[in-house]
Structure formats: structure tokens, C-alpha cells
C-alpha positions as a Markdown table, in Angstrom:
| # | Residue | x | y | z |
|---|---|---|---|---|
| 1 | His | -11.5 | -5.9 | -5.8 |
| 2 | Phe | -9.7 | -4.8 | -9.1 |
| 3 | Ile | -11.2 | -1.3 | -8.8 |
| 4 | Gly | -10.0 | -0.9 | -5.0 |
| 5 | Met | -6.6 | -2.2 | -5.9 |
| 6 | Ser | -6.3 | 0.2 | -8.6 |
| 7 | Leu | -7.1 | 3.1 | -6.6 |
| 8 | Leu | -4.9 | 1.8 | -3.6 |
| 9 | Cys | -2.1 | 1.0 | -5.8 |
| 10 | Gly | -2.1 | 4.0 | -7.9 |
| 11 | Ser | -2.3 | 6.4 | -5.2 |
| 12 | Ile | 0.6 | 4.5 | -3.2 |
| 13 | Leu | 2.5 | 4.3 | -6.3 |
| 14 | Ala | 2.6 | 8.2 | -6.7 |
| 15 | Met | 3.0 | 8.9 | -3.1 |
| 16 | Asp | 5.9 | 6.4 | -2.6 |
| 17 | Leu | 7.7 | 7.4 | -5.8 |
| 18 | Arg | 7.8 | 11.0 | -4.9 |
| 19 | Leu | 8.8 | 9.9 | -1.2 |
| 20 | Ile | 11.7 | 8.0 | -2.6 |
| 21 | Gly | 12.7 | 11.1 | -4.6 |
| 22 | Phe | 11.2 | 10.6 | -8.1 |
| 23 | Phe | 9.4 | 13.6 | -9.8 |
| 24 | Arg | 10.5 | 16.2 | -7.1 |
| 25 | Lys | 10.2 | 18.8 | -9.5 |
| 26 | Glu | 6.9 | 17.6 | -11.2 |
| 27 | Ile | 4.9 | 16.5 | -8.2 |
| 28 | Ser | 4.4 | 18.4 | -5.0 |
| 29 | Leu | 4.7 | 16.6 | -1.6 |
| 30 | His | 1.1 | 18.1 | -0.8 |
| 31 | Ala | -0.4 | 17.0 | -4.0 |
| 32 | Val | 0.6 | 13.4 | -3.5 |
| 33 | His | -0.6 | 13.8 | 0.3 |
| 34 | Ala | -4.0 | 14.5 | -0.9 |
| 35 | Leu | -4.0 | 11.0 | -2.5 |
| 36 | Thr | -4.0 | 9.5 | 1.0 |
| 37 | Leu | -7.9 | 9.5 | 1.1 |
| 38 | Trp | -8.0 | 7.9 | -2.3 |
| 39 | Gly | -5.9 | 5.2 | -1.1 |
| 40 | Leu | -7.7 | 4.5 | 1.9 |
| 41 | Leu | -10.9 | 4.1 | -0.1 |
| 42 | Gly | -9.3 | 1.6 | -2.3 |
| 43 | Phe | -8.2 | -0.4 | 0.8 |
| 44 | Leu | -11.8 | -0.3 | 2.3 |
| 45 | Ile | -13.1 | -1.5 | -1.2 |
| 46 | Asn | -10.5 | -4.4 | -1.1 |
| 47 | Leu | -11.2 | -5.1 | 2.5 |
| 48 | Thr | -15.0 | -5.5 | 1.8 |
| 49 | Thr | -14.6 | -7.5 | -1.5 |
| 50 | Gly | -11.8 | -9.6 | 0.0 |
| 51 | Ile | -14.2 | -10.5 | 3.0 |
| 52 | Gly | -16.6 | -11.6 | 0.4 |
| 53 | Phe | -14.0 | -14.0 | -1.3 |
| 54 | Ile | -13.1 | -15.5 | 2.1 |
| 55 | Phe | -16.7 | -16.3 | 3.0 |
| 56 | Lys | -17.2 | -17.8 | -0.5 |
| 57 | Gly | -14.3 | -20.3 | 0.1 |
| 58 | Ala | -12.7 | -19.8 | 3.5 |
| 59 | Ser | -11.4 | -23.4 | 3.7 |
| 60 | Gly | -9.4 | -22.8 | 0.6 |
| 61 | Tyr | -7.9 | -19.6 | 1.9 |
| 62 | Phe | -6.9 | -20.2 | 5.5 |
| 63 | His | -4.7 | -23.2 | 4.5 |
| 64 | Asn | -3.1 | -21.3 | 1.5 |
| 65 | Val | 0.6 | -20.5 | 2.2 |
| 66 | Ser | 0.1 | -17.6 | -0.3 |
| 67 | Phe | -3.0 | -16.2 | 1.3 |
| 68 | Arg | -1.3 | -16.2 | 4.6 |
| 69 | Phe | 1.8 | -14.6 | 3.2 |
| 70 | Lys | -0.4 | -11.9 | 1.6 |
| 71 | Met | -2.1 | -11.2 | 4.9 |
| 72 | Tyr | 1.4 | -10.8 | 6.6 |
| 73 | Cys | 2.4 | -8.2 | 4.1 |
| 74 | Ile | -0.9 | -6.4 | 4.5 |
| 75 | Ile | -0.3 | -6.2 | 8.2 |
| 76 | Leu | 3.3 | -5.0 | 7.7 |
| 77 | Ala | 2.0 | -2.4 | 5.2 |
| 78 | Gly | -0.5 | -1.3 | 7.6 |
| 79 | Ile | 2.3 | -0.8 | 10.2 |
| 80 | Asn | 4.4 | 1.1 | 7.5 |
| 81 | Phe | 1.3 | 3.4 | 7.0 |
| 82 | Leu | 1.0 | 4.1 | 10.6 |
| 83 | Val | 4.7 | 5.1 | 10.6 |
| 84 | Phe | 4.4 | 7.2 | 7.8 |
| 85 | Trp | 1.0 | 9.0 | 9.2 |
| 86 | Phe | 2.5 | 9.4 | 12.8 |
| 87 | Phe | 6.0 | 10.2 | 12.1 |
| 88 | Val | 7.0 | 10.9 | 8.4 |
| 89 | Arg | 4.0 | 13.1 | 7.5 |
| 90 | Lys | 4.6 | 15.5 | 10.5 |
| 91 | Lys | 8.1 | 16.1 | 9.3 |
| 92 | Ile | 7.4 | 16.7 | 5.7 |
| 93 | Glu | 4.2 | 18.8 | 6.0 |
| 94 | Pro | 6.4 | 21.9 | 6.6 |
| 95 | Leu | 8.7 | 21.2 | 3.7 |
| 96 | Ala | 8.6 | 23.0 | 0.4 |
| 97 | Asp | 7.0 | 21.1 | -2.3 |
| 98 | Asp | 10.2 | 20.1 | -4.0 |
| 99 | Ala | 12.2 | 19.3 | -0.8 |
| 100 | Asp | 14.1 | 16.3 | -0.1 |
| 101 | Val | 12.3 | 14.4 | 2.5 |
| 102 | Gly | 15.4 | 12.6 | 4.0 |
| 103 | Leu | 16.5 | 9.0 | 4.2 |
| 104 | Phe | 13.9 | 7.9 | 6.8 |
| 105 | Ala | 10.9 | 9.0 | 4.7 |
| 106 | Lys | 12.5 | 7.3 | 1.7 |
| 107 | Leu | 12.9 | 4.1 | 3.5 |
| 108 | Val | 9.3 | 4.1 | 4.5 |
| 109 | Gly | 8.1 | 5.0 | 0.7 |
| 110 | Phe | 10.5 | 2.1 | -0.5 |
| 111 | Ser | 9.0 | -0.3 | 2.1 |
| 112 | Ser | 5.5 | 0.6 | 1.1 |
| 113 | Leu | 6.3 | 0.0 | -2.5 |
| 114 | Leu | 7.9 | -3.4 | -1.7 |
| 115 | Leu | 5.2 | -4.5 | 0.6 |
| 116 | Trp | 2.3 | -3.7 | -1.7 |
| 117 | Phe | 4.0 | -5.4 | -4.6 |
| 118 | Leu | 4.4 | -8.4 | -2.5 |
| 119 | Val | 0.7 | -8.3 | -1.5 |
| 120 | Ile | -0.3 | -8.2 | -5.2 |
| 121 | Trp | 2.2 | -11.1 | -6.1 |
| 122 | Gly | 0.7 | -13.1 | -2.9 |
| 123 | Gly | -2.8 | -12.5 | -4.2 |
| 124 | Arg | -2.0 | -13.6 | -7.7 |
| 125 | Met | -0.3 | -16.9 | -6.2 |
| 126 | Ile | -3.4 | -18.0 | -4.3 |
| 127 | Pro | -4.6 | -20.1 | -7.1 |
| 128 | Val | -1.1 | -21.6 | -7.6 |
| 129 | Phe | -0.9 | -22.9 | -4.1 |
| 130 | Gly | -4.4 | -23.9 | -3.4 |
| 131 | Asp | -8.2 | -23.8 | -3.9 |
| 132 | Gly | -8.3 | -19.9 | -3.3 |
């Protein structure tokens, strides 16, 4: 789970910070876009290992408020990714590597960072709020 989260969050951190406007001169838009596949691989690893955790102790997870919070944040992060993929990506692909991506793309990047931070926080709080 840790390796998957490292792949996922590492690629998301680079992509979202660039979308927000950091490292415009140092990191190209096209370079961070190439990290999408690594992020998806990390998500699939987390999905697989997370399902294993649930099978190990399902009753401890489903009644855990922190687990439910984490799942809601993952769903919202997935919707945010779809917004990025189908709307933002198409608008930034033709831009120069050091271009400003616009306010909407920045909001999508910021939302992604916030949601994935909350996913990690929710996961860390599972033991605090129950038997997860």
C-alpha cells in the first residue's frame, strides 16, 4: 500500500504543483503529464492492497467514520481527475511548456492536492476511530 501511495502521491504532487503554478520554468507541462500513468499505476496498487485490507477486517472498516470519509474523498478525487482528463488536459495540451494554465486548471490542481491529502489523513485516522 505504501509503494502504491508513494507512486500516486508523488506523481500527483508534481502534476498539481505545476498546474497551480509552481515550477513553471523548471518543469514542463508535458513532462508532468507523462506522470499520469505512474499515478494510475499507484492507484491500482492501492486499490488492490486496499481491497485486501477490507477482506481481512471488513467489519472494522465499514463502521469506521474515518474509513467512510476516506472513501468519499477518493470518490471526489476520482471525479476531480475526470474533470482534469476531459476538460483541463485538452486545454493545456497545446500550451507552451512554461505557460500559465488558467484559473480553472489551478482550481482542479488545488482540489486534487487537498483531496489526496485528506485521503491520506483519513487513512491514518482509521485506527484512531475504530478497529480498521
